[in-house]
N, C-alpha and C positions, 0 to 999 in steps of 0.2 A: 504494500500500500504506500509506503514511503517513496518508492521509486516512481509510482504514478504521480504522486504529489510533486516530486522534484521535476518531472517532465513538464507539468503544467506551469511551473514557476520559471522556466527558461525564457530569457528575454530577447534573444536575437531575432531580428526581423527576417522575413523571407528573402529579402535582398542580400542580407549578410550571409544567409545560408547558401544562396546561389553563388556568391563570391567564393565562399569556402569550398564548395563542390567544384567550381571551375579550377581553382588552384590545385585541388586534389587530383583532377583529371590530368593536369600538367605534371604533377608530382613535385611541385615546388612549394614547400611549406616549412616554416620555421617551427622548431619544437615548441616554443612559447605560444605561437599562434594556434598550433594544434591543440595544446592543452586548454587554452582559452575557449576555443571553439567547442571542444568536447564537453565543457562545462555549461556553455550557453546555448548551443544549438538544439532545436527541437527535432527529435528523431523522425517524426512524420514529415517535417519540412525537408529534411535531408533526403529521404526516400523520394519525395516528389521532385526535388531539385535534381537528383541523380537521373530519374526517368526522363525529365526534360532535357538534361545534358546529353544523355545517350541518344535521344531522338534527334536533337540538333546535330550531333556528331554523325549519325547515320545519314541524315539529310545532306550534310556537306559532302560526305564521301560519295553518295549517289550522284549529286550534282557534278562533282569533279570527274567522276567516271563517265557520265553522259557527255560532258564537255570534251573529254579526251577522246572518246570514241567517235564523236561527231566530226572530228577533224579528219 
């Protein structure tokens, strides 16, 4: 029950979550930023942001392949 209560108290906005997920995709994170994010990010926002990031990544790859094949 305490874990559920802690999850509801996390203060990071969805934009901050998107930024953290973006940097995580690139693999460039400071240890201090990671620790701060893990304490403040909402896990539901992280999952949603990751799905959006994956869809954008796939969309960019498909666009690049179509552009390359069209030449």
